[in-house]
C-alpha positions as YAML, in Angstrom:
chain: A
units: angstrom
residues:
- id: 1
  name: MET
  ca: [67.25, 92.71, 92.68]
- id: 2
  name: LYS
  ca: [64.51, 94.03, 94.93]
- id: 3
  name: PHE
  ca: [64.90, 97.27, 96.83]
- id: 4
  name: ASN
  ca: [64.96, 96.69, 100.61]
- id: 5
  name: LYS
  ca: [62.86, 99.44, 102.19]
- id: 6
  name: GLY
  ca: [63.71, 98.20, 105.68]
- id: 7
  name: LYS
  ca: [67.34, 99.26, 105.27]
- id: 8
  name: CYS
  ca: [66.49, 102.82, 104.27]
- id: 9
  name: ARG
  ca: [66.78, 105.53, 106.90]
- id: 10
  name: VAL
  ca: [66.74, 109.31, 106.86]
- id: 11
  name: LEU
  ca: [69.69, 111.18, 108.34]
- id: 12
  name: HIS
  ca: [68.74, 114.79, 109.06]
- id: 13
  name: LEU
  ca: [71.70, 117.15, 108.72]
- id: 14
  name: GLY
  ca: [71.98, 120.72, 109.95]
- id: 15
  name: ARG
  ca: [70.74, 122.63, 112.96]
- id: 16
  name: LYS
  ca: [67.70, 124.22, 111.36]
- id: 17
  name: ASN
  ca: [66.49, 121.07, 109.66]
- id: 18
  name: THR
  ca: [62.70, 120.77, 109.90]
- id: 19
  name: ARG
  ca: [62.94, 116.97, 110.06]
- id: 20
  name: HIS
  ca: [60.31, 116.14, 107.50]
- id: 21
  name: GLN
  ca: [58.89, 112.65, 107.43]
- id: 22
  name: TYR
  ca: [59.68, 110.80, 104.21]
- id: 23
  name: ARG
  ca: [57.89, 107.91, 102.59]
- id: 24
  name: LEU
  ca: [58.99, 105.29, 100.12]
- id: 25
  name: GLY
  ca: [55.81, 104.11, 98.51]
- id: 26
  name: VAL
  ca: [53.39, 103.55, 101.37]
- id: 27
  name: ASP
  ca: [56.08, 102.90, 103.99]
- id: 28
  name: GLN
  ca: [57.32, 105.72, 106.19]
- id: 29
  name: LEU
  ca: [61.13, 105.82, 106.51]
- id: 30
  name: GLU
  ca: [62.75, 105.77, 109.94]
- id: 31
  name: SER
  ca: [64.87, 108.69, 111.13]
- id: 32
  name: SER
  ca: [68.36, 108.03, 112.43]
- id: 33
  name: SER
  ca: [70.79, 110.18, 114.40]
- id: 34
  name: GLU
  ca: [73.84, 108.37, 112.98]
- id: 35
  name: GLU
  ca: [74.65, 105.77, 110.37]
- id: 36
  name: ASN
  ca: [77.61, 103.46, 109.81]
- id: 37
  name: ASP
  ca: [78.84, 103.38, 106.23]
- id: 38
  name: LEU
  ca: [82.10, 101.80, 105.07]
- id: 39
  name: GLU
  ca: [83.46, 101.58, 108.64]
- id: 40
  name: ALA
  ca: [82.76, 105.29, 109.13]
- id: 41
  name: LEU
  ca: [80.17, 106.56, 111.58]
- id: 42
  name: VAL
  ca: [78.35, 109.61, 110.22]
- id: 43
  name: GLY
  ca: [76.16, 111.54, 112.64]
- id: 44
  name: SER
  ca: [73.64, 114.30, 112.15]
- id: 45
  name: LYS
  ca: [76.14, 116.86, 113.54]
- id: 46
  name: LEU
  ca: [78.93, 115.60, 111.25]
- id: 47
  name: SER
  ca: [81.28, 115.55, 114.25]
- id: 48
  name: MET
  ca: [84.30, 113.28, 114.02]
- id: 49
  name: SER
  ca: [84.69, 112.93, 117.80]
- id: 50
  name: HIS
  ca: [82.59, 109.78, 117.99]
- id: 51
  name: GLN
  ca: [84.56, 108.20, 115.15]
- id: 52
  name: CYS
  ca: [87.87, 109.02, 116.89]
- id: 53
  name: ALA
  ca: [86.58, 107.48, 120.11]
- id: 54
  name: LEU
  ca: [85.64, 104.28, 118.27]
- id: 55
  name: VAL
  ca: [89.07, 104.07, 116.62]
- id: 56
  name: ALA
  ca: [90.79, 104.61, 119.99]
- id: 57
  name: LYS
  ca: [88.64, 101.90, 121.58]
- id: 58
  name: LYS
  ca: [89.39, 99.44, 118.79]
- id: 59
  name: SER
  ca: [93.12, 100.25, 118.89]
- id: 60
  name: ASN
  ca: [93.24, 99.84, 122.67]
- id: 61
  name: GLY
  ca: [91.53, 96.48, 122.30]
- id: 62
  name: ILE
  ca: [94.19, 95.37, 119.82]
- id: 63
  name: LEU
  ca: [96.94, 96.57, 122.18]
- id: 64
  name: GLY
  ca: [95.31, 94.60, 124.99]
- id: 65
  name: CYS
  ca: [95.38, 91.44, 122.87]
- id: 66
  name: ILE
  ca: [99.04, 92.06, 122.04]
- id: 67
  name: GLY
  ca: [99.84, 92.57, 125.71]
- id: 68
  name: LYS
  ca: [98.08, 89.37, 126.82]
- id: 69
  name: SER
  ca: [99.22, 87.08, 124.02]
- id: 70
  name: VAL
  ca: [102.86, 88.12, 123.44]
- id: 71
  name: ALA
  ca: [105.38, 87.26, 126.12]
- id: 72
  name: SER
  ca: [108.25, 89.23, 124.61]
- id: 73
  name: ARG
  ca: [108.55, 92.95, 125.33]
- id: 74
  name: LEU
  ca: [111.44, 93.50, 122.94]
- id: 75
  name: LYS
  ca: [111.29, 96.69, 120.91]
- id: 76
  name: GLU
  ca: [111.38, 94.86, 117.58]
- id: 77
  name: VAL
  ca: [108.49, 92.57, 118.48]
- id: 78
  name: ILE
  ca: [106.18, 95.24, 119.90]
- id: 79
  name: LEU
  ca: [106.99, 97.74, 117.15]
- id: 80
  name: THR
  ca: [106.34, 95.16, 114.43]
- id: 81
  name: LEU
  ca: [102.97, 94.19, 115.92]
- id: 82
  name: TYR
  ca: [102.05, 97.82, 116.54]
- id: 83
  name: SER
  ca: [102.96, 98.80, 112.97]
- id: 84
  name: ALA
  ca: [100.96, 95.94, 111.49]
- id: 85
  name: LEU
  ca: [97.87, 95.96, 113.69]
- id: 86
  name: VAL
  ca: [97.39, 99.29, 115.49]
- id: 87
  name: TRP
  ca: [99.04, 101.97, 113.35]
- id: 88
  name: PRO
  ca: [96.78, 101.39, 110.30]
- id: 89
  name: GLN
  ca: [93.72, 102.10, 112.47]
- id: 90
  name: LEU
  ca: [95.19, 105.36, 113.76]
- id: 91
  name: GLU
  ca: [96.58, 106.40, 110.39]
- id: 92
  name: TYR
  ca: [93.20, 105.92, 108.72]
- id: 93
  name: CYS
  ca: [91.52, 108.03, 111.38]
- id: 94
  name: ILE
  ca: [94.12, 110.78, 111.13]
- id: 95
  name: GLN
  ca: [94.24, 111.00, 107.36]
- id: 96
  name: PHE
  ca: [90.57, 110.41, 106.58]
- id: 97
  name: TRP
  ca: [88.84, 112.13, 109.49]
- id: 98
  name: ALA
  ca: [91.51, 114.73, 110.35]
- id: 99
  name: PRO
  ca: [90.58, 115.17, 114.03]
- id: 100
  name: GLN
  ca: [89.66, 118.80, 114.54]
- id: 101
  name: PHE
  ca: [89.56, 118.97, 118.30]
- id: 102
  name: LYS
  ca: [92.52, 118.76, 120.65]
- id: 103
  name: ARG
  ca: [90.71, 116.20, 122.84]
- id: 104
  name: ASP
  ca: [90.31, 113.86, 119.85]
- id: 105
  name: ARG
  ca: [94.00, 114.10, 118.95]
- id: 106
  name: GLU
  ca: [94.93, 113.52, 122.61]
- id: 107
  name: LEU
  ca: [92.68, 110.46, 122.75]
- id: 108
  name: LEU
  ca: [94.50, 108.94, 119.77]
- id: 109
  name: GLU
  ca: [97.85, 110.04, 121.21]
- id: 110
  name: LYS
  ca: [97.08, 108.06, 124.41]
- id: 111
  name: VAL
  ca: [96.84, 104.87, 122.36]
- id: 112
  name: GLN
  ca: [100.32, 105.48, 121.01]
- id: 113
  name: CYS
  ca: [101.62, 106.30, 124.48]
- id: 114
  name: ARG
  ca: [100.18, 103.04, 125.81]
- id: 115
  name: ALA
  ca: [102.00, 101.13, 123.08]
- id: 116
  name: THR
  ca: [105.32, 102.71, 124.04]
- id: 117
  name: LYS
  ca: [104.81, 101.74, 127.68]
- id: 118
  name: MET
  ca: [104.68, 98.08, 126.66]
- id: 119
  name: ILE
  ca: [108.43, 98.11, 125.97]
- id: 120
  name: GLU
  ca: [110.24, 97.68, 129.27]
- id: 121
  name: GLU
  ca: [113.73, 98.58, 128.02]
- id: 122
  name: LEU
  ca: [112.62, 102.08, 126.97]
- id: 123
  name: GLY
  ca: [110.59, 103.03, 130.04]
- id: 124
  name: TYR
  ca: [113.04, 105.67, 131.22]
- id: 125
  name: LEU
  ca: [112.90, 107.70, 127.98]
- id: 126
  name: PRO
  ca: [110.42, 110.52, 127.29]
- id: 127
  name: TYR
  ca: [107.35, 109.45, 125.33]
- id: 128
  name: GLU
  ca: [108.32, 110.66, 121.84]
- id: 129
  name: GLU
  ca: [111.77, 109.07, 122.08]
- id: 130
  name: ARG
  ca: [110.59, 105.67, 123.33]
- id: 131
  name: MET
  ca: [109.95, 104.00, 119.99]
- id: 132
  name: GLY
  ca: [111.02, 106.71, 117.62]
- id: 133
  name: LEU
  ca: [107.36, 107.37, 116.86]
- id: 134
  name: PHE
  ca: [106.24, 110.82, 115.94]
- id: 135
  name: SER
  ca: [103.31, 112.62, 117.42]
- id: 136
  name: LEU
  ca: [100.07, 111.91, 115.59]
- id: 137
  name: GLU
  ca: [99.89, 115.57, 114.63]
- id: 138
  name: LYS
  ca: [103.07, 115.10, 112.59]
- id: 139
  name: ALA
  ca: [102.16, 111.66, 111.24]
- id: 140
  name: GLU
  ca: [102.30, 111.44, 107.49]
- id: 141
  name: GLY
  ca: [103.54, 107.93, 106.95]
- id: 142
  name: ARG
  ca: [104.84, 104.89, 108.72]
- id: 143
  name: PRO
  ca: [105.71, 105.22, 112.41]
- id: 144
  name: TYR
  ca: [109.38, 104.46, 111.84]
...
């Protein structure tokens, strides 16, 4: 198998990095501010905020599809779809990336809040009681 030089990039880490130019043979390697590897976005600052924002966007998109394609708003239906399609995205982000900033946790928490609002019969209850879901800060397993 031949080595593909076109897919090689340099990711400079650290604040005091001198950003040297690297070569592979005669070809100079491109610099990159962030790279996607195994569904994880790694940036030069090693901040997880961008990754949390991507997970929230993807999860909100899935919730939008559920809202448009499912006529029923019964608790069992929404909770089953949420548990199968949305929760794994959030759980992966929580357990793998461990959001460090309050704003990142709140962003993911908004996704969960949006899911609870989809159930009409529970609209009068406070957020954490709506579906029996725990806050993402307490999440260690399945949502129910």
